[in-house]
C-alpha positions in Angstrom: 3.6 8.7 -26.7 0.4 8.2 -28.5 -2.3 10.7 -27.9 -4.8 9.9 -25.1 -2.6 7.2 -23.7 -3.0 6.5 -20.0 0.2 7.8 -18.4 1.3 5.6 -15.6 3.9 6.2 -12.8 5.4 3.2 -11.1 6.5 3.7 -7.5 8.4 0.7 -6.0 11.8 0.6 -4.4 12.5 -2.7 -6.2 13.7 -2.3 -9.8 12.8 -5.9 -10.5 9.2 -5.4 -9.4 9.0 -2.1 -11.5 10.4 -4.1 -14.6 7.8 -6.8 -14.2 4.9 -4.4 -14.0 6.3 -2.4 -16.9 6.4 -5.6 -19.0 2.8 -6.5 -18.0 1.5 -3.0 -19.2 3.9 -2.4 -22.1 1.9 -4.6 -24.6 -1.4 -2.9 -23.8 -2.7 -0.4 -26.3 -3.4 3.0 -24.9 -1.1 2.7 -21.9 2.4 3.9 -21.3 4.7 3.7 -18.3 5.7 7.3 -18.4 7.8 7.5 -15.2 9.3 5.5 -12.3 10.4 6.1 -8.8 12.1 4.2 -6.1 10.7 6.0 -3.1 8.1 8.6 -2.1 10.6 11.6 -2.6 11.4 10.6 -6.1 7.7 10.0 -6.8 6.7 13.6 -5.7 9.6 14.9 -7.8 8.4 13.1 -10.9 4.8 14.3 -10.4 5.9 17.8 -10.1 7.8 17.5 -13.4 5.2 15.9 -15.5 1.6 14.8 -15.6 0.4 11.3 -14.9 -3.1 9.7 -14.9 -2.5 6.7 -12.7 0.2 6.0 -10.1 0.9 2.4 -9.1 2.3 2.6 -5.6 3.9 -0.1 -3.4 3.0 -0.2 0.3 6.5 -1.0 1.7 9.3 1.5 0.8 12.2 3.0 2.7 11.3 6.3 4.5 7.8 7.4 3.8 5.7 4.2 3.1 3.0 3.9 0.4 0.1 4.9 2.5 1.9 8.0 3.6 2.7 8.8 0.0 -0.9 8.2 -0.7 -1.9 11.0 1.7 0.6 13.4 0.1 -0.7 12.5 -3.4 -4.3 13.1 -2.4 -3.4 16.5 -1.0 -1.1 17.7 -3.8 -2.6 15.8 -6.8 -6.3 15.2 -6.0 -7.1 14.2 -9.6 -4.5 11.6 -9.9 -5.8 8.0 -9.6 -3.6 5.9 -7.2 -3.6 2.2 -7.2 -1.9 0.4 -4.4 0.1 -2.6 -5.6 1.5 -4.8 -2.8 2.8 -8.1 -1.7 0.6 -7.9 1.3 -2.9 -9.4 1.2 -6.1 -7.3 1.0 -6.8 -8.3 4.7 -3.9 -6.1 5.9 -4.0 -2.7 4.0 -6.9 -2.6 1.5 -9.5 -1.0 3.6 -7.0 1.5 5.0 -5.9 2.4 1.5 -9.5 2.9 0.3 -10.2 5.1 3.3 -7.2 7.3 2.3 -8.6 7.7 -1.2 -6.9 5.0 -3.2 -8.6 3.9 -6.5 -8.0 0.2 -5.7 -5.8 -2.3 -4.1 -4.1 -5.1 -5.9 -1.7 -7.7 -4.8 1.4 -8.3 -6.9 0.3 -11.8 -7.9 -2.7 -10.7 -9.9 -2.9 -11.6 -13.5 -2.1 -9.1 -16.2 -5.8 -8.8 -17.3 -6.8 -7.9 -13.7 -4.0 -5.2 -13.5 -4.9 -3.7 -16.8 -8.6 -3.6 -16.0 -7.8 -1.9 -12.7 -5.7 0.7 -14.4 -8.3 1.5 -17.0 -11.0 1.7 -14.4 -8.9 4.0 -12.2 -8.0 6.2 -15.2 -11.7 6.6 -15.9 -12.4 7.7 -12.4 -13.8 4.5 -11.0 -12.4 2.3 -8.2 -11.2 -1.3 -8.5 -12.4 -3.6 -5.7 -12.0 -7.4 -5.8 -15.0 -9.6 -5.0 -13.4 -10.7 -1.8 -12.8 -7.1 -0.7 -16.3 -6.1 -1.8 -17.6 -8.7 0.5 -15.5 -7.5 3.4 -16.6 -3.9 2.8 -20.2 -5.0 2.7 -19.7 -6.8 6.1 -18.2 -3.6 7.7 -21.1 -1.5 6.4 -23.5 -4.1 7.9 -21.9 -3.8 11.3 -19.5 -6.6 11.3 -16.9 -6.4 14.0 -13.5 -4.9 13.0 -10.3 -6.9 13.7 -8.2 -5.6 16.6 -5.4 -4.5 14.4 -7.7 -2.0 12.6 -7.4 0.2 15.8 -3.7 0.6 15.0 -2.2 3.5 13.1 -0.5 2.7 9.8 2.9 3.0 11.5 1.9 0.9 14.4 0.8 -1.8 12.1 4.1 -1.7 10.3 5.8 -2.2 13.8 3.5 -5.0 14.7 4.2 -6.9 11.5 8.0 -6.5 12.0 7.7 -7.6 15.6 5.8 -10.7 14.6 8.4 -11.4 11.8 11.0 -11.7 14.6 12.9 -8.5 14.0 14.6 -6.9 17.0 13.6 -3.4 18.0 16.9 -2.1 16.9 16.4 -3.7 13.5 12.9 -2.3 13.2 14.3 1.2 14.0 16.7 0.8 11.1 14.1 -0.5 8.6 11.6 2.3 9.4 14.3 5.1 9.9 13.1 5.6 13.6 15.0 5.8 16.8 15.0 2.7 19.1 13.1 4.7 21.7 10.4 5.6 19.2 10.0 2.0 18.3 9.8 1.0 22.0 7.0 3.5 22.4 5.2 2.2 19.4 5.4 -1.3 20.9 4.0 -0.2 24.2 1.1 1.5 22.3 0.5 -1.7 20.2 0.4 -3.9 23.3 -2.1 -1.5 25.0 -4.4 -1.3 22.0 -4.4 -4.9 21.3 -4.8 -5.9 25.0 -1.7 -8.1 24.9 1.3 -8.4 27.1 4.1 -9.9 25.0 5.7 -10.2 21.5 4.7 -13.9 21.5 1.0 -12.9 21.8 1.4 -10.3 19.0 3.1 -12.9 16.8 0.3 -15.5 17.4 -2.3 -12.9 16.5 -0.4 -11.9 13.4 -0.2 -15.4 12.2 -3.9 -16.2 12.9 -5.0 -13.1 11.1 -2.7 -13.4 8.0 -0.6 -10.3 8.8 2.7 -12.2 8.1 
C-alpha cells in the first residue's frame, strides 16, 4: 500500500456491489480499498483489526442496518469518516445520516468522479453534500415544513417502506430479524404518527414521497 493512501472500508451485504465500488476506486491514485465487510458485525471486526480513513456504508443490510452501524462507528471510531452509499434517494435517508454524523450521502448511481471527490473530501475532514441536498437543508434551516415520515424512527421508516412495498408483516419480521408482534407494534406506531388508518394510505404516501 503506498504511503499516505486513503484507506477505505467497503460495507455492503452484496458482493457484486462491493466489486463495483472497488473497481471504481481502484484506478485512483492515493486510494486503496483496504477492507470489506458484508454486515455491521464484520465491519466492526475489521475496524478493530486495522485502521481506515473512510468507510463506505450501505443503508440496507441484514441485522443492524447502515444507520445503526453509523451510530456505533461514531461512538467507537469518532475520527473515521463515514460516507453512506445507498440505492435509496437522498429524500429518504440523507438528512438522517447527516444528523447522525455521516460525512456525506451518495446514491449508488453516482459517477466515479463524484464518488472519488466525496471520498477525498471526507478523508480531508469535510462533508460531501449534493446541490439538491444542500437546497433541502437550506429549506429546513429556513423553517420549511418537514415531511410526515421524518417523525418516524429509523426502524419505523424501514417498516413503512416494506409495508408500502407490499410485504406481509411476517416477511417484514424475517427481513428485519424481528418478531411478528414487534412488527405489528411498529405498524401501529407508524399509523398513529402519520395520522393514517390503513396500509393503503401508507403505500399512497410512500409512492407520492418517493420512499419506494
